[in-house]
PyMOL commands that place a pseudoatom at each C-alpha (Angstrom):
pseudoatom trace, name=CA, resn=ARG, resi=1, chain=A, elem=C, hetatm=0, pos=[-4.240, 0.525, -27.551]
pseudoatom trace, name=CA, resn=VAL, resi=2, chain=A, elem=C, hetatm=0, pos=[-5.809, 4.023, -27.917]
pseudoatom trace, name=CA, resn=LEU, resi=3, chain=A, elem=C, hetatm=0, pos=[-7.237, 3.707, -24.769]
pseudoatom trace, name=CA, resn=LEU, resi=4, chain=A, elem=C, hetatm=0, pos=[-4.385, 3.088, -22.777]
pseudoatom trace, name=CA, resn=ILE, resi=5, chain=A, elem=C, hetatm=0, pos=[-3.214, 7.093, -23.098]
pseudoatom trace, name=CA, resn=GLY, resi=6, chain=A, elem=C, hetatm=0, pos=[-5.707, 8.341, -20.751]
pseudoatom trace, name=CA, resn=ASP, resi=7, chain=A, elem=C, hetatm=0, pos=[-6.101, 4.697, -18.764]
pseudoatom trace, name=CA, resn=CYS, resi=8, chain=A, elem=C, hetatm=0, pos=[-2.674, 4.736, -17.769]
pseudoatom trace, name=CA, resn=LEU, resi=9, chain=A, elem=C, hetatm=0, pos=[-2.090, 8.268, -17.440]
pseudoatom trace, name=CA, resn=LEU, resi=10, chain=A, elem=C, hetatm=0, pos=[-5.164, 8.086, -14.405]
pseudoatom trace, name=CA, resn=ALA, resi=11, chain=A, elem=C, hetatm=0, pos=[-4.240, 4.701, -13.066]
pseudoatom trace, name=CA, resn=ALA, resi=12, chain=A, elem=C, hetatm=0, pos=[-0.124, 6.410, -12.715]
pseudoatom trace, name=CA, resn=ALA, resi=13, chain=A, elem=C, hetatm=0, pos=[-1.553, 10.382, -11.418]
pseudoatom trace, name=CA, resn=PHE, resi=14, chain=A, elem=C, hetatm=0, pos=[-3.898, 7.557, -9.016]
pseudoatom trace, name=CA, resn=LEU, resi=15, chain=A, elem=C, hetatm=0, pos=[-0.738, 5.999, -7.547]
pseudoatom trace, name=CA, resn=SER, resi=16, chain=A, elem=C, hetatm=0, pos=[1.492, 8.712, -7.382]
pseudoatom trace, name=CA, resn=TYR, resi=17, chain=A, elem=C, hetatm=0, pos=[-1.063, 11.132, -5.569]
pseudoatom trace, name=CA, resn=THR, resi=18, chain=A, elem=C, hetatm=0, pos=[-3.640, 9.577, -4.206]
pseudoatom trace, name=CA, resn=GLY, resi=19, chain=A, elem=C, hetatm=0, pos=[-2.992, 7.412, -1.268]
pseudoatom trace, name=CA, resn=ALA, resi=20, chain=A, elem=C, hetatm=0, pos=[-2.632, 10.024, 1.488]
pseudoatom trace, name=CA, resn=PHE, resi=21, chain=A, elem=C, hetatm=0, pos=[-6.402, 11.148, 1.049]
pseudoatom trace, name=CA, resn=ASN, resi=22, chain=A, elem=C, hetatm=0, pos=[-9.727, 9.629, 2.210]
pseudoatom trace, name=CA, resn=PHE, resi=23, chain=A, elem=C, hetatm=0, pos=[-11.820, 7.755, -0.043]
pseudoatom trace, name=CA, resn=ASP, resi=24, chain=A, elem=C, hetatm=0, pos=[-14.020, 10.661, -0.643]
pseudoatom trace, name=CA, resn=PHE, resi=25, chain=A, elem=C, hetatm=0, pos=[-11.411, 13.323, -1.667]
pseudoatom trace, name=CA, resn=ARG, resi=26, chain=A, elem=C, hetatm=0, pos=[-9.971, 10.208, -3.876]
pseudoatom trace, name=CA, resn=LYS, resi=27, chain=A, elem=C, hetatm=0, pos=[-13.187, 10.114, -6.460]
pseudoatom trace, name=CA, resn=SER, resi=28, chain=A, elem=C, hetatm=0, pos=[-13.166, 13.760, -6.124]
pseudoatom trace, name=CA, resn=LEU, resi=29, chain=A, elem=C, hetatm=0, pos=[-9.916, 13.808, -7.592]
pseudoatom trace, name=CA, resn=MET, resi=30, chain=A, elem=C, hetatm=0, pos=[-10.161, 10.832, -9.898]
pseudoatom trace, name=CA, resn=ILE, resi=31, chain=A, elem=C, hetatm=0, pos=[-13.620, 11.211, -11.350]
pseudoatom trace, name=CA, resn=ASP, resi=32, chain=A, elem=C, hetatm=0, pos=[-14.538, 15.195, -10.747]
pseudoatom trace, name=CA, resn=THR, resi=33, chain=A, elem=C, hetatm=0, pos=[-10.849, 16.613, -12.147]
pseudoatom trace, name=CA, resn=TRP, resi=34, chain=A, elem=C, hetatm=0, pos=[-9.065, 14.419, -13.314]
pseudoatom trace, name=CA, resn=GLU, resi=35, chain=A, elem=C, hetatm=0, pos=[-11.306, 12.710, -15.852]
pseudoatom trace, name=CA, resn=VAL, resi=36, chain=A, elem=C, hetatm=0, pos=[-13.760, 15.606, -16.702]
pseudoatom trace, name=CA, resn=ASP, resi=37, chain=A, elem=C, hetatm=0, pos=[-9.905, 17.019, -18.007]
pseudoatom trace, name=CA, resn=LEU, resi=38, chain=A, elem=C, hetatm=0, pos=[-8.959, 14.856, -20.162]
pseudoatom trace, name=CA, resn=ARG, resi=39, chain=A, elem=C, hetatm=0, pos=[-12.322, 13.666, -21.410]
pseudoatom trace, name=CA, resn=GLU, resi=40, chain=A, elem=C, hetatm=0, pos=[-12.190, 17.857, -22.479]
pseudoatom trace, name=CA, resn=LYS, resi=41, chain=A, elem=C, hetatm=0, pos=[-8.477, 17.763, -24.223]
pseudoatom trace, name=CA, resn=SER, resi=42, chain=A, elem=C, hetatm=0, pos=[-9.905, 14.824, -25.817]
pseudoatom trace, name=CA, resn=VAL, resi=43, chain=A, elem=C, hetatm=0, pos=[-7.654, 12.575, -24.504]
pseudoatom trace, name=CA, resn=PRO, resi=44, chain=A, elem=C, hetatm=0, pos=[-8.634, 8.693, -25.071]
pseudoatom trace, name=CA, resn=LEU, resi=45, chain=A, elem=C, hetatm=0, pos=[-10.271, 6.933, -22.088]
pseudoatom trace, name=CA, resn=THR, resi=46, chain=A, elem=C, hetatm=0, pos=[-12.584, 4.080, -21.032]
pseudoatom trace, name=CA, resn=GLN, resi=47, chain=A, elem=C, hetatm=0, pos=[-16.035, 4.481, -20.505]
pseudoatom trace, name=CA, resn=ASP, resi=48, chain=A, elem=C, hetatm=0, pos=[-17.084, 4.431, -17.006]
pseudoatom trace, name=CA, resn=TYR, resi=49, chain=A, elem=C, hetatm=0, pos=[-13.012, 3.924, -15.632]
pseudoatom trace, name=CA, resn=ARG, resi=50, chain=A, elem=C, hetatm=0, pos=[-12.455, 2.335, -12.913]
pseudoatom trace, name=CA, resn=VAL, resi=51, chain=A, elem=C, hetatm=0, pos=[-8.933, 2.325, -11.980]
pseudoatom trace, name=CA, resn=GLU, resi=52, chain=A, elem=C, hetatm=0, pos=[-9.391, -1.163, -9.852]
pseudoatom trace, name=CA, resn=GLN, resi=53, chain=A, elem=C, hetatm=0, pos=[-10.042, -2.787, -13.356]
pseudoatom trace, name=CA, resn=LEU, resi=54, chain=A, elem=C, hetatm=0, pos=[-6.790, -1.595, -14.356]
pseudoatom trace, name=CA, resn=LEU, resi=55, chain=A, elem=C, hetatm=0, pos=[-4.580, -2.497, -11.900]
pseudoatom trace, name=CA, resn=THR, resi=56, chain=A, elem=C, hetatm=0, pos=[-5.827, -5.704, -10.345]
pseudoatom trace, name=CA, resn=SER, resi=57, chain=A, elem=C, hetatm=0, pos=[-8.200, -8.438, -11.167]
pseudoatom trace, name=CA, resn=GLU, resi=58, chain=A, elem=C, hetatm=0, pos=[-10.715, -10.987, -9.786]
pseudoatom trace, name=CA, resn=VAL, resi=59, chain=A, elem=C, hetatm=0, pos=[-8.144, -13.409, -8.942]
pseudoatom trace, name=CA, resn=GLU, resi=60, chain=A, elem=C, hetatm=0, pos=[-6.262, -11.149, -6.768]
pseudoatom trace, name=CA, resn=THR, resi=61, chain=A, elem=C, hetatm=0, pos=[-8.265, -9.539, -4.847]
pseudoatom trace, name=CA, resn=ALA, resi=62, chain=A, elem=C, hetatm=0, pos=[-10.669, -12.712, -4.001]
pseudoatom trace, name=CA, resn=ARG, resi=63, chain=A, elem=C, hetatm=0, pos=[-6.990, -13.852, -2.321]
pseudoatom trace, name=CA, resn=TRP, resi=64, chain=A, elem=C, hetatm=0, pos=[-6.507, -10.636, -0.760]
pseudoatom trace, name=CA, resn=ALA, resi=65, chain=A, elem=C, hetatm=0, pos=[-9.795, -10.968, 0.145]
pseudoatom trace, name=CA, resn=SER, resi=66, chain=A, elem=C, hetatm=0, pos=[-8.735, -14.742, 1.708]
pseudoatom trace, name=CA, resn=GLU, resi=67, chain=A, elem=C, hetatm=0, pos=[-5.628, -13.003, 3.528]
pseudoatom trace, name=CA, resn=GLY, resi=68, chain=A, elem=C, hetatm=0, pos=[-8.314, -10.676, 5.820]
pseudoatom trace, name=CA, resn=LEU, resi=69, chain=A, elem=C, hetatm=0, pos=[-8.190, -7.295, 3.425]
pseudoatom trace, name=CA, resn=PRO, resi=70, chain=A, elem=C, hetatm=0, pos=[-12.266, -6.296, 3.446]
pseudoatom trace, name=CA, resn=PRO, resi=71, chain=A, elem=C, hetatm=0, pos=[-13.559, -6.328, -0.382]
pseudoatom trace, name=CA, resn=ASP, resi=72, chain=A, elem=C, hetatm=0, pos=[-14.786, -2.957, -0.379]
pseudoatom trace, name=CA, resn=GLU, resi=73, chain=A, elem=C, hetatm=0, pos=[-13.438, -0.525, -3.483]
pseudoatom trace, name=CA, resn=LEU, resi=74, chain=A, elem=C, hetatm=0, pos=[-11.465, 1.534, -1.124]
pseudoatom trace, name=CA, resn=SER, resi=75, chain=A, elem=C, hetatm=0, pos=[-9.999, -1.013, 0.261]
pseudoatom trace, name=CA, resn=ILE, resi=76, chain=A, elem=C, hetatm=0, pos=[-8.636, -2.431, -3.021]
pseudoatom trace, name=CA, resn=GLN, resi=77, chain=A, elem=C, hetatm=0, pos=[-7.736, 0.778, -4.278]
pseudoatom trace, name=CA, resn=ASN, resi=78, chain=A, elem=C, hetatm=0, pos=[-5.453, 0.296, -0.331]
pseudoatom trace, name=CA, resn=GLY, resi=79, chain=A, elem=C, hetatm=0, pos=[-4.314, -3.262, -1.849]
pseudoatom trace, name=CA, resn=ILE, resi=80, chain=A, elem=C, hetatm=0, pos=[-3.149, -1.903, -5.448]
pseudoatom trace, name=CA, resn=LEU, resi=81, chain=A, elem=C, hetatm=0, pos=[-1.356, 1.021, -3.206]
pseudoatom trace, name=CA, resn=THR, resi=82, chain=A, elem=C, hetatm=0, pos=[0.450, -1.229, -1.263]
pseudoatom trace, name=CA, resn=THR, resi=83, chain=A, elem=C, hetatm=0, pos=[1.314, -3.511, -3.786]
pseudoatom trace, name=CA, resn=ARG, resi=84, chain=A, elem=C, hetatm=0, pos=[1.387, -1.626, -7.063]
pseudoatom trace, name=CA, resn=ALA, resi=85, chain=A, elem=C, hetatm=0, pos=[3.723, 1.196, -5.477]
pseudoatom trace, name=CA, resn=SER, resi=86, chain=A, elem=C, hetatm=0, pos=[7.099, 2.421, -6.005]
pseudoatom trace, name=CA, resn=ARG, resi=87, chain=A, elem=C, hetatm=0, pos=[8.137, 3.127, -2.654]
pseudoatom trace, name=CA, resn=TYR, resi=88, chain=A, elem=C, hetatm=0, pos=[7.468, 1.044, 0.799]
pseudoatom trace, name=CA, resn=PRO, resi=89, chain=A, elem=C, hetatm=0, pos=[3.738, 1.844, 2.295]
pseudoatom trace, name=CA, resn=LEU, resi=90, chain=A, elem=C, hetatm=0, pos=[3.109, 4.071, 5.220]
pseudoatom trace, name=CA, resn=CYS, resi=91, chain=A, elem=C, hetatm=0, pos=[-0.456, 3.178, 5.806]
pseudoatom trace, name=CA, resn=ILE, resi=92, chain=A, elem=C, hetatm=0, pos=[-2.431, 5.697, 8.505]
pseudoatom trace, name=CA, resn=ASP, resi=93, chain=A, elem=C, hetatm=0, pos=[-4.637, 2.667, 9.880]
pseudoatom trace, name=CA, resn=PRO, resi=94, chain=A, elem=C, hetatm=0, pos=[-6.240, 3.257, 13.015]
pseudoatom trace, name=CA, resn=GLN, resi=95, chain=A, elem=C, hetatm=0, pos=[-8.870, 0.460, 12.889]
pseudoatom trace, name=CA, resn=GLN, resi=96, chain=A, elem=C, hetatm=0, pos=[-5.753, -1.794, 12.315]
pseudoatom trace, name=CA, resn=GLN, resi=97, chain=A, elem=C, hetatm=0, pos=[-6.748, -3.648, 9.115]
pseudoatom trace, name=CA, resn=ALA, resi=98, chain=A, elem=C, hetatm=0, pos=[-3.717, -2.973, 7.447]
pseudoatom trace, name=CA, resn=VAL, resi=99, chain=A, elem=C, hetatm=0, pos=[-1.718, -4.844, 9.846]
pseudoatom trace, name=CA, resn=ALA, resi=100, chain=A, elem=C, hetatm=0, pos=[-4.110, -7.629, 10.294]
pseudoatom trace, name=CA, resn=TRP, resi=101, chain=A, elem=C, hetatm=0, pos=[-3.636, -7.877, 6.347]
pseudoatom trace, name=CA, resn=VAL, resi=102, chain=A, elem=C, hetatm=0, pos=[-0.302, -7.303, 6.080]
pseudoatom trace, name=CA, resn=LYS, resi=103, chain=A, elem=C, hetatm=0, pos=[1.096, -10.266, 8.166]
pseudoatom trace, name=CA, resn=LYS, resi=104, chain=A, elem=C, hetatm=0, pos=[-1.662, -12.949, 7.107]
pseudoatom trace, name=CA, resn=ARG, resi=105, chain=A, elem=C, hetatm=0, pos=[-0.026, -11.809, 3.744]
pseudoatom trace, name=CA, resn=GLU, resi=106, chain=A, elem=C, hetatm=0, pos=[3.288, -11.838, 4.567]
pseudoatom trace, name=CA, resn=ALA, resi=107, chain=A, elem=C, hetatm=0, pos=[3.542, -14.621, 6.977]
pseudoatom trace, name=CA, resn=LYS, resi=108, chain=A, elem=C, hetatm=0, pos=[4.564, -17.027, 4.352]
pseudoatom trace, name=CA, resn=SER, resi=109, chain=A, elem=C, hetatm=0, pos=[7.695, -15.061, 4.091]
pseudoatom trace, name=CA, resn=ASN, resi=110, chain=A, elem=C, hetatm=0, pos=[8.825, -15.285, 7.408]
pseudoatom trace, name=CA, resn=LEU, resi=111, chain=A, elem=C, hetatm=0, pos=[7.253, -11.580, 8.129]
pseudoatom trace, name=CA, resn=LYS, resi=112, chain=A, elem=C, hetatm=0, pos=[8.916, -10.322, 11.419]
pseudoatom trace, name=CA, resn=VAL, resi=113, chain=A, elem=C, hetatm=0, pos=[7.075, -7.494, 13.270]
pseudoatom trace, name=CA, resn=CYS, resi=114, chain=A, elem=C, hetatm=0, pos=[9.006, -4.617, 15.500]
pseudoatom trace, name=CA, resn=THR, resi=115, chain=A, elem=C, hetatm=0, pos=[8.607, -0.889, 16.970]
pseudoatom trace, name=CA, resn=PHE, resi=116, chain=A, elem=C, hetatm=0, pos=[10.744, 1.430, 16.822]
pseudoatom trace, name=CA, resn=ASN, resi=117, chain=A, elem=C, hetatm=0, pos=[11.088, 1.422, 20.712]
pseudoatom trace, name=CA, resn=ASP, resi=118, chain=A, elem=C, hetatm=0, pos=[12.221, -2.281, 20.178]
pseudoatom trace, name=CA, resn=PRO, resi=119, chain=A, elem=C, hetatm=0, pos=[15.817, -2.217, 21.102]
pseudoatom trace, name=CA, resn=ASP, resi=120, chain=A, elem=C, hetatm=0, pos=[17.158, -4.756, 18.578]
pseudoatom trace, name=CA, resn=PHE, resi=121, chain=A, elem=C, hetatm=0, pos=[14.831, -3.701, 15.478]
pseudoatom trace, name=CA, resn=LEU, resi=122, chain=A, elem=C, hetatm=0, pos=[18.262, -2.751, 13.678]
pseudoatom trace, name=CA, resn=LYS, resi=123, chain=A, elem=C, hetatm=0, pos=[19.683, -6.231, 13.959]
pseudoatom trace, name=CA, resn=HIS, resi=124, chain=A, elem=C, hetatm=0, pos=[16.643, -7.725, 12.861]
pseudoatom trace, name=CA, resn=LEU, resi=125, chain=A, elem=C, hetatm=0, pos=[16.182, -5.561, 9.880]
pseudoatom trace, name=CA, resn=GLU, resi=126, chain=A, elem=C, hetatm=0, pos=[19.559, -6.338, 8.956]
pseudoatom trace, name=CA, resn=ILE, resi=127, chain=A, elem=C, hetatm=0, pos=[18.997, -10.013, 8.895]
pseudoatom trace, name=CA, resn=ALA, resi=128, chain=A, elem=C, hetatm=0, pos=[15.386, -9.432, 6.642]
pseudoatom trace, name=CA, resn=VAL, resi=129, chain=A, elem=C, hetatm=0, pos=[17.310, -7.512, 4.393]
pseudoatom trace, name=CA, resn=ASN, resi=130, chain=A, elem=C, hetatm=0, pos=[19.825, -9.652, 3.823]
pseudoatom trace, name=CA, resn=LEU, resi=131, chain=A, elem=C, hetatm=0, pos=[17.689, -12.768, 3.905]
pseudoatom trace, name=CA, resn=GLY, resi=132, chain=A, elem=C, hetatm=0, pos=[14.567, -11.309, 1.796]
pseudoatom trace, name=CA, resn=PHE, resi=133, chain=A, elem=C, hetatm=0, pos=[12.196, -11.378, 4.294]
pseudoatom trace, name=CA, resn=SER, resi=134, chain=A, elem=C, hetatm=0, pos=[9.175, -9.427, 4.498]
pseudoatom trace, name=CA, resn=PHE, resi=135, chain=A, elem=C, hetatm=0, pos=[9.799, -6.515, 7.697]
pseudoatom trace, name=CA, resn=LEU, resi=136, chain=A, elem=C, hetatm=0, pos=[6.945, -4.511, 9.527]
pseudoatom trace, name=CA, resn=PHE, resi=137, chain=A, elem=C, hetatm=0, pos=[7.085, -1.568, 12.189]
pseudoatom trace, name=CA, resn=GLU, resi=138, chain=A, elem=C, hetatm=0, pos=[4.557, -0.960, 13.902]
pseudoatom trace, name=CA, resn=GLY, resi=139, chain=A, elem=C, hetatm=0, pos=[2.491, 1.598, 15.389]
pseudoatom trace, name=CA, resn=VAL, resi=140, chain=A, elem=C, hetatm=0, pos=[4.522, 4.877, 13.856]
pseudoatom trace, name=CA, resn=ASP, resi=141, chain=A, elem=C, hetatm=0, pos=[4.277, 8.275, 14.726]
pseudoatom trace, name=CA, resn=GLU, resi=142, chain=A, elem=C, hetatm=0, pos=[4.889, 11.505, 13.169]
pseudoatom trace, name=CA, resn=TYR, resi=143, chain=A, elem=C, hetatm=0, pos=[8.638, 10.331, 13.884]
pseudoatom trace, name=CA, resn=ILE, resi=144, chain=A, elem=C, hetatm=0, pos=[10.399, 8.002, 11.532]
pseudoatom trace, name=CA, resn=ASP, resi=145, chain=A, elem=C, hetatm=0, pos=[14.054, 6.745, 12.585]
pseudoatom trace, name=CA, resn=PRO, resi=146, chain=A, elem=C, hetatm=0, pos=[16.309, 8.471, 10.125]
pseudoatom trace, name=CA, resn=ILE, resi=147, chain=A, elem=C, hetatm=0, pos=[18.318, 5.233, 10.629]
pseudoatom trace, name=CA, resn=ILE, resi=148, chain=A, elem=C, hetatm=0, pos=[16.347, 3.445, 8.180]
pseudoatom trace, name=CA, resn=ASP, resi=149, chain=A, elem=C, hetatm=0, pos=[16.444, 5.911, 5.329]
pseudoatom trace, name=CA, resn=PRO, resi=150, chain=A, elem=C, hetatm=0, pos=[18.979, 3.866, 3.155]
pseudoatom trace, name=CA, resn=VAL, resi=151, chain=A, elem=C, hetatm=0, pos=[16.579, 1.097, 3.502]
pseudoatom trace, name=CA, resn=LEU, resi=152, chain=A, elem=C, hetatm=0, pos=[13.314, 3.385, 3.468]
pseudoatom trace, name=CA, resn=GLU, resi=153, chain=A, elem=C, hetatm=0, pos=[14.781, 4.991, -0.102]
pseudoatom trace, name=CA, resn=LYS, resi=154, chain=A, elem=C, hetatm=0, pos=[16.875, 1.762, -1.051]
pseudoatom trace, name=CA, resn=ASN, resi=155, chain=A, elem=C, hetatm=0, pos=[19.980, 3.447, -1.636]
pseudoatom trace, name=CA, resn=ILE, resi=156, chain=A, elem=C, hetatm=0, pos=[21.254, 0.241, -3.071]
pseudoatom trace, name=CA, resn=VAL, resi=157, chain=A, elem=C, hetatm=0, pos=[25.297, -0.185, -3.734]
pseudoatom trace, name=CA, resn=LYS, resi=158, chain=A, elem=C, hetatm=0, pos=[27.038, -1.898, -6.945]
pseudoatom trace, name=CA, resn=LYS, resi=159, chain=A, elem=C, hetatm=0, pos=[30.244, -3.552, -5.821]
pseudoatom trace, name=CA, resn=GLY, resi=160, chain=A, elem=C, hetatm=0, pos=[30.684, -6.163, -8.233]
pseudoatom trace, name=CA, resn=ASN, resi=161, chain=A, elem=C, hetatm=0, pos=[28.541, -8.631, -8.313]
pseudoatom trace, name=CA, resn=SER, resi=162, chain=A, elem=C, hetatm=0, pos=[27.139, -7.758, -4.791]
pseudoatom trace, name=CA, resn=ARG, resi=163, chain=A, elem=C, hetatm=0, pos=[24.505, -5.113, -3.716]
pseudoatom trace, name=CA, resn=THR, resi=164, chain=A, elem=C, hetatm=0, pos=[24.225, -3.624, -0.451]
pseudoatom trace, name=CA, resn=VAL, resi=165, chain=A, elem=C, hetatm=0, pos=[22.575, -1.167, 1.710]
pseudoatom trace, name=CA, resn=LYS, resi=166, chain=A, elem=C, hetatm=0, pos=[23.728, 0.705, 4.787]
pseudoatom trace, name=CA, resn=ILE, resi=167, chain=A, elem=C, hetatm=0, pos=[21.651, 0.234, 7.901]
pseudoatom trace, name=CA, resn=GLY, resi=168, chain=A, elem=C, hetatm=0, pos=[23.737, 1.395, 11.218]
pseudoatom trace, name=CA, resn=ASP, resi=169, chain=A, elem=C, hetatm=0, pos=[27.716, 1.547, 10.215]
pseudoatom trace, name=CA, resn=LYS, resi=170, chain=A, elem=C, hetatm=0, pos=[27.185, -1.775, 8.311]
pseudoatom trace, name=CA, resn=ASP, resi=171, chain=A, elem=C, hetatm=0, pos=[26.775, -2.609, 4.853]
pseudoatom trace, name=CA, resn=VAL, resi=172, chain=A, elem=C, hetatm=0, pos=[24.207, -5.360, 4.476]
pseudoatom trace, name=CA, resn=GLU, resi=173, chain=A, elem=C, hetatm=0, pos=[23.652, -7.336, 1.687]
pseudoatom trace, name=CA, resn=TRP, resi=174, chain=A, elem=C, hetatm=0, pos=[20.074, -6.686, -0.284]
pseudoatom trace, name=CA, resn=ASP, resi=175, chain=A, elem=C, hetatm=0, pos=[18.042, -9.514, -1.071]
pseudoatom trace, name=CA, resn=ASP, resi=176, chain=A, elem=C, hetatm=0, pos=[15.415, -8.048, -3.654]
pseudoatom trace, name=CA, resn=SER, resi=177, chain=A, elem=C, hetatm=0, pos=[12.367, -10.227, -1.897]
pseudoatom trace, name=CA, resn=PHE, resi=178, chain=A, elem=C, hetatm=0, pos=[12.818, -7.932, 0.938]
pseudoatom trace, name=CA, resn=ASN, resi=179, chain=A, elem=C, hetatm=0, pos=[9.495, -6.113, 1.710]
pseudoatom trace, name=CA, resn=LEU, resi=180, chain=A, elem=C, hetatm=0, pos=[9.207, -3.285, 4.925]
pseudoatom trace, name=CA, resn=TYR, resi=181, chain=A, elem=C, hetatm=0, pos=[5.781, -2.124, 5.380]
pseudoatom trace, name=CA, resn=LEU, resi=182, chain=A, elem=C, hetatm=0, pos=[5.066, 0.801, 8.185]
pseudoatom trace, name=CA, resn=THR, resi=183, chain=A, elem=C, hetatm=0, pos=[1.915, 1.464, 9.870]
pseudoatom trace, name=CA, resn=SER, resi=184, chain=A, elem=C, hetatm=0, pos=[0.583, 4.275, 12.026]
pseudoatom trace, name=CA, resn=LYS, resi=185, chain=A, elem=C, hetatm=0, pos=[-2.555, 3.766, 14.326]
pseudoatom trace, name=CA, resn=LEU, resi=186, chain=A, elem=C, hetatm=0, pos=[-2.913, 7.729, 14.311]
pseudoatom trace, name=CA, resn=SER, resi=187, chain=A, elem=C, hetatm=0, pos=[-6.251, 8.831, 12.551]
pseudoatom trace, name=CA, resn=ASN, resi=188, chain=A, elem=C, hetatm=0, pos=[-4.364, 12.011, 11.634]
pseudoatom trace, name=CA, resn=PRO, resi=189, chain=A, elem=C, hetatm=0, pos=[-0.839, 12.350, 11.720]
pseudoatom trace, name=CA, resn=HIS, resi=190, chain=A, elem=C, hetatm=0, pos=[1.359, 14.952, 9.600]
pseudoatom trace, name=CA, resn=TYR, resi=191, chain=A, elem=C, hetatm=0, pos=[4.100, 14.181, 8.016]
pseudoatom trace, name=CA, resn=GLY, resi=192, chain=A, elem=C, hetatm=0, pos=[6.576, 16.409, 6.309]
pseudoatom trace, name=CA, resn=PRO, resi=193, chain=A, elem=C, hetatm=0, pos=[7.166, 16.356, 2.540]
pseudoatom trace, name=CA, resn=GLU, resi=194, chain=A, elem=C, hetatm=0, pos=[10.585, 14.432, 3.407]
pseudoatom trace, name=CA, resn=THR, resi=195, chain=A, elem=C, hetatm=0, pos=[8.495, 11.515, 4.780]
pseudoatom trace, name=CA, resn=PHE, resi=196, chain=A, elem=C, hetatm=0, pos=[5.781, 11.402, 1.155]
pseudoatom trace, name=CA, resn=GLY, resi=197, chain=A, elem=C, hetatm=0, pos=[9.303, 11.404, -0.962]
pseudoatom trace, name=CA, resn=LYS, resi=198, chain=A, elem=C, hetatm=0, pos=[10.327, 8.718, 1.087]
pseudoatom trace, name=CA, resn=ALA, resi=199, chain=A, elem=C, hetatm=0, pos=[7.597, 6.460, 1.497]
pseudoatom trace, name=CA, resn=MET, resi=200, chain=A, elem=C, hetatm=0, pos=[4.087, 5.362, -0.033]
pseudoatom trace, name=CA, resn=ILE, resi=201, chain=A, elem=C, hetatm=0, pos=[1.652, 6.984, 2.259]
pseudoatom trace, name=CA, resn=ILE, resi=202, chain=A, elem=C, hetatm=0, pos=[-1.790, 4.938, 1.960]
pseudoatom trace, name=CA, resn=ASN, resi=203, chain=A, elem=C, hetatm=0, pos=[-4.589, 5.919, 3.721]
pseudoatom trace, name=CA, resn=TYR, resi=204, chain=A, elem=C, hetatm=0, pos=[-6.492, 2.967, 5.371]
pseudoatom trace, name=CA, resn=SER, resi=205, chain=A, elem=C, hetatm=0, pos=[-9.191, 5.177, 7.509]
pseudoatom trace, name=CA, resn=VAL, resi=206, chain=A, elem=C, hetatm=0, pos=[-12.437, 3.597, 7.257]
pseudoatom trace, name=CA, resn=THR, resi=207, chain=A, elem=C, hetatm=0, pos=[-14.987, 5.806, 6.169]
pseudoatom trace, name=CA, resn=LEU, resi=208, chain=A, elem=C, hetatm=0, pos=[-19.436, 5.636, 6.855]
pseudoatom trace, name=CA, resn=GLN, resi=209, chain=A, elem=C, hetatm=0, pos=[-19.533, 4.533, 3.343]
pseudoatom trace, name=CA, resn=GLY, resi=210, chain=A, elem=C, hetatm=0, pos=[-16.525, 2.072, 3.507]
pseudoatom trace, name=CA, resn=LEU, resi=211, chain=A, elem=C, hetatm=0, pos=[-17.860, 0.152, 6.664]
pseudoatom trace, name=CA, resn=GLU, resi=212, chain=A, elem=C, hetatm=0, pos=[-21.254, 0.232, 5.296]
pseudoatom trace, name=CA, resn=ASP, resi=213, chain=A, elem=C, hetatm=0, pos=[-19.234, -1.750, 1.981]
pseudoatom trace, name=CA, resn=GLN, resi=214, chain=A, elem=C, hetatm=0, pos=[-17.807, -4.082, 4.433]
pseudoatom trace, name=CA, resn=LEU, resi=215, chain=A, elem=C, hetatm=0, pos=[-20.908, -4.926, 6.525]
pseudoatom trace, name=CA, resn=LEU, resi=216, chain=A, elem=C, hetatm=0, pos=[-23.019, -5.341, 3.221]
pseudoatom trace, name=CA, resn=ASN, resi=217, chain=A, elem=C, hetatm=0, pos=[-20.173, -7.857, 2.163]
pseudoatom trace, name=CA, resn=VAL, resi=218, chain=A, elem=C, hetatm=0, pos=[-20.460, -9.674, 5.718]
pseudoatom trace, name=CA, resn=VAL, resi=219, chain=A, elem=C, hetatm=0, pos=[-23.855, -10.188, 5.044]
pseudoatom trace, name=CA, resn=VAL, resi=220, chain=A, elem=C, hetatm=0, pos=[-24.123, -11.338, 1.620]
pseudoatom trace, name=CA, resn=GLU, resi=221, chain=A, elem=C, hetatm=0, pos=[-21.464, -14.092, 2.453]
pseudoatom trace, name=CA, resn=HIS, resi=222, chain=A, elem=C, hetatm=0, pos=[-23.536, -15.345, 5.448]
pseudoatom trace, name=CA, resn=GLU, resi=223, chain=A, elem=C, hetatm=0, pos=[-27.638, -15.029, 4.198]
pseudoatom trace, name=CA, resn=ARG, resi=224, chain=A, elem=C, hetatm=0, pos=[-26.395, -15.765, -0.117]
pseudoatom trace, name=CA, resn=LYS, resi=225, chain=A, elem=C, hetatm=0, pos=[-23.168, -17.669, -0.291]
pseudoatom trace, name=CA, resn=ASP, resi=226, chain=A, elem=C, hetatm=0, pos=[-23.934, -18.207, -3.912]
pseudoatom trace, name=CA, resn=LEU, resi=227, chain=A, elem=C, hetatm=0, pos=[-24.220, -14.470, -4.458]
pseudoatom trace, name=CA, resn=ALA, resi=228, chain=A, elem=C, hetatm=0, pos=[-20.804, -13.893, -2.947]
pseudoatom trace, name=CA, resn=ASP, resi=229, chain=A, elem=C, hetatm=0, pos=[-19.275, -16.485, -4.718]
pseudoatom trace, name=CA, resn=GLN, resi=230, chain=A, elem=C, hetatm=0, pos=[-20.415, -14.609, -7.890]
pseudoatom trace, name=CA, resn=ARG, resi=231, chain=A, elem=C, hetatm=0, pos=[-18.854, -11.671, -6.846]
for i in range(1, 231): cmd.bond("trace and resi %d" % i, "trace and resi %d" % (i + 1))
show_as sticks, trace
zoom trace
């Protein structure tokens, strides 16, 4: 219980601030800056702290892997940010790993995939919000159509027993099962502060270290399945 103070503080900082950065910078922030600062201030903190141990489990990461998310440390962090953040995720995804994972993960939730160029994307978004389906905007660039802002910001209006959100000129009933994802193929997009306030920006760009980890996992899975199963 005592250690939870520092552990939860570091986890909250991870969820709030690190999503847009690459793996090396996240590591620098978490281990070389925040963790050092907490220990210097004598805040109780687990030895060899790893955010993955606090915010997810082996069972969950194994399920993510079966859904197509690579099991390296960066991808697991991104999985945590995608599923635990309070805002909807906007994934910087030049290698299309997030798209592949989301499509497989949300297939059971009647996932609808659109782009902002589709003429009828609003109609499909209304249906998804109303029926609690998952919705994915693919190929997002640096401009996000403000017409979806009420959904992105979860501006839900309560009227009696019903809850609605404004989409275009319609008040659409809100279903809590609804999930929204946005992905961008741009490797280094420039989003303004208003976008950071509306969405959880998550950097899925694969680093050299991440690629090495993914290749190692593939080789172990092929050559020594017993070891892969133990992991």
